[in-house]
N, C-alpha and C positions, 0 to 999 in steps of 0.2 A: 804606380807603385802597388799595383794590385794584380791578382792572378787572372781574373776575367775582366777585361777592360770593356766598358760600355760608353766611354767618352767619345766625342766627335773628333776625329783626326783627318778624315778624308774630305778635305776641302782644298780649293786651289792653292792657297798660300802655303799649306803644309807640304806641298809637292814642289814648291819653287823658291819662295823667299824665306821660308822657315825650315828648320830641321826638327822633326818630331822623333823622339826616341822613347822607347818603352823600357822600364826597368824590369828585368827578368829575375825572379827569385830562384837562384841556383846555388847558393852557398851550401856546401856540404851535401848536395843532392847526389844520389846514386841512381843511375838509370841504365836501362838496356838499350844500347845503340845498335845501329846497323840492322841486319836481317833478323827478323823475329819469325820463328818457324810457323808456317801456316798462313802468313799474311799475304805474301807477295807471289804472284804467279811465276815470274821468270827469274828469280834469284835463288841460287843454290846456297846451302848452308856455308859453303866456302867463301861467300861474299862478306863474311864478317859479322860477328855479334858480340862485341866486347861489352863488359860491364864497366861503366865510366862513372867516376866521381868528380864532380866539379867543385871548386873550392872558393868561388866568389860569385856574388850577384854581379850582373852586368847590364849595361844599357845597349840596346840595338835599335837601328833605324826602323821606323814603321814602314818605310818604303825603300826600294832600291834608290841609290843616289841618282837624281835627275840631272839633266843638262844645266838647268839654271842653278840648282844647288851647288853643283861642282864649280861653276863660275864664281859664285860668291865665297865658297869655302876656301878656294885656293888663290884668291886675289892676292897680288903682290903690290904693295903701295897703292892700293885702290884700283889697280888694273885687273879686271876679271881674268880668271884662267880660262883655258879653252881645251875642249876635248878634240881628239883627232877626227871624230865623226860628229862634230857639233852641227846643229841646224835642223835636226829632225823635229824637235819641239821642246819647249822649256820643261814640260812635265813628262817627258819620255826618259826612261832609264838610260843613263849615259854608258857608252861602251867604247870599244877599240882602245882599251888600255891594257898594256902588258903589266904583269905583276911588278916588274922592276920600275915602271912608271909610278906606281902607287907607293911602293915601300922601299925602292932602291935595290941595288945589287947586294944579295945576301953576304957576299964576301967582305963587304964594307961595313957590316954591322959590328962595330968594334966591341960592344958590350953584350952581345948575344952569346949564349942563351941566358946568362944571369938576368938580363933584361929581355923578357920575351916580347916586349913591344919595341925593340930596337928597329929604327929605320934610318935612312941616310938623310943628310941635311937638305938635299935638293929634291927629295921625294914629294909627291902630292900630299901624302899623309902628314909630313912634317910642316908643309905650308898651312894645312888646316890647323894643326896644333899652334902654330905661330899666330894665327888669326884669332884663336880663342884660347888664350893661355889658361892652363889648368885642365883643359879637355884633352885627355889622352886618347884621341881618336885612333882607330886602327881597323883592320879587318878582323872579323870574329875567328876564333879557332874553330876547326871543323866540328868538334863535338859541342861547343857552345852554340854554333849555328844549328846543329841537329836538334839540340834540346829546345832552342827557341822555335824551330820549325814544328816539332811535334806538339808543343804547347800542352803537355800532359796526356796526350793520346799515345796509344801503342800500336796504331795501325799505320798504313803506308802514306796516307794523304791528309792527315790531320782534320778530317771533317767529322770525327766523332762516331764513326761506325766501322765495322770490319769490312775490308775490301778484298774480295777474292774473285779472280777471273778478269779477263780483259774487259768485258763489257761493263762490269761493275766499277772497275778502276777508272775507265774512260768517262763513265757517267759522273763519278765523284769529281774527277779533275775538271770537268766542264764548268763546275761552279767556282773553281778557285785558281785555275792555272791556264796560262797561254802556252800550249805546247803545239807540236806540229799537226795534231789532229784538228786544231781550230784556227791556226794562223801560220804565216810564214815570214813574219817580220816582228821587230821590236814594237811594243805598244806603250801607251801611256800607263803610268803606274796607278795602282789603287782602283781598278775598274771592277774587280771581282771580289768575292767574299774573303775576308781575312780569317786568320786562325784565332784560337781562343785567347792569345796574347794580344790580339789586335794588329797583327803584322800581315801586310799584304804581299802577294806575289813571292812568297817564300819558295813556291814551286812554279816553274815556268817563267816566261818572259825572257830574262837573261840568266844563264848559269852564273852563280855567284862565287867569286874568288874568296878563299879563306886564307888565313895567316899561315897555315901549316905548309912546310916543305915536305915532299914525299916523292919516292920513286916507285910507289906501289899503286896499282890500279884498284885493288880491293881494299876495303877497310880492314882493321885489325882482326885477327883470326878469332873464331869462336873460343870462348873460355878465357880470353885475354882480360886482365883486370888493369884498368888505367886510372891512375890517381893524378888529377890535375894535369892532364896531358898538354904538351905544347907542340907536338909534332916533331918531325925529324930535326935534329940539331946540326946536321951536316950542311954547312953553308955553301958547299960546292954542288949541292943538289940543284938541278935545273928545272924542277917541276914543283907545282903547288896544287893544292886540292881545289877542285870545283865541286859545288853542291847545287842541287835543286833542279837539274835539267834546264830546259830552255825552249824557246820557240822553234828551234831546229831539231828538237828531240821528241820522240813519242813517249807514250805512257811507260815504257820500260825504264826510262831514265828519270821520269818526273815523279819521284817518290822521296820520302824523307831519308831513307836508309842509304841511298845509292851514291857512291863515289864513281865507280865504274870506269871513269877516265880522269886523268889529271892533265894539267896543261903546262907546257913549257913556259918558263917565267919571262921569256923575251921573244917568243916567236909564234906560239900556237893560237889560232882561232879567236882573236880579240873581238871580232865582229859579234860573236855570240855570248860574250862574257861581260858581266857588270859587277857591281859590288854593293854591299850594304855596310854602313858604318857601325862600329862597335866601340864601346868604352867601358873599362872596368869600373865597377861601383865600389871604389876603395877610398 
């Protein structure tokens, strides 16, 4: 419940048999999201720079959800859940999930958008809620994700200094992110440096699914003002936001501002996609 976290979370149990979340102080915070002029080498101003106001504090996972955590969180009557790509390792980020596996088919969210956390009864997220009553687990909204990723910084890669040029960005990313410059496969969580909120692998490793539905590749246009955004409310939309780049993407994608591509909710690239749990602090 602090801005700069100095506690110990990066130990084996926190990646497997426990779930560690950090409370992010975001209530009534306004911040500049997306592209910030002069920061990033290969992003044009058309790639979005909205001014966003968030309206609630929230909790977010210190790590991407791992294979063992998923087993325990989605257990039904004591029987562990399984991922479609299970077996790489207990403390590896779990992948191969479509958005509809996690939250259900959007057309079946009967109380959306009045309830922004609407999911279907047979979804993985609902199983997690059933196992821990009162815990409104979900995926983060994309701007909640970005605020948590930036952790108070205004640069591209959340390490506390301005990053301009390919070499500088790649050097900064080497400390914090598993991207295609350093690996070609999913890795164990929490091996590199966290951001100032104590969150690991916000960039790189697996691209992280967000709650928002969207049919736009670029974030919202420059000058856009967003108050408590929930993303597209058209449940017929077949795409959701991905953030953070991944092990299959280079430095052009592995920055806090970039959406650049979104994913089909029931078909695209699940091998490269994971997720991080979120919970509103209400």
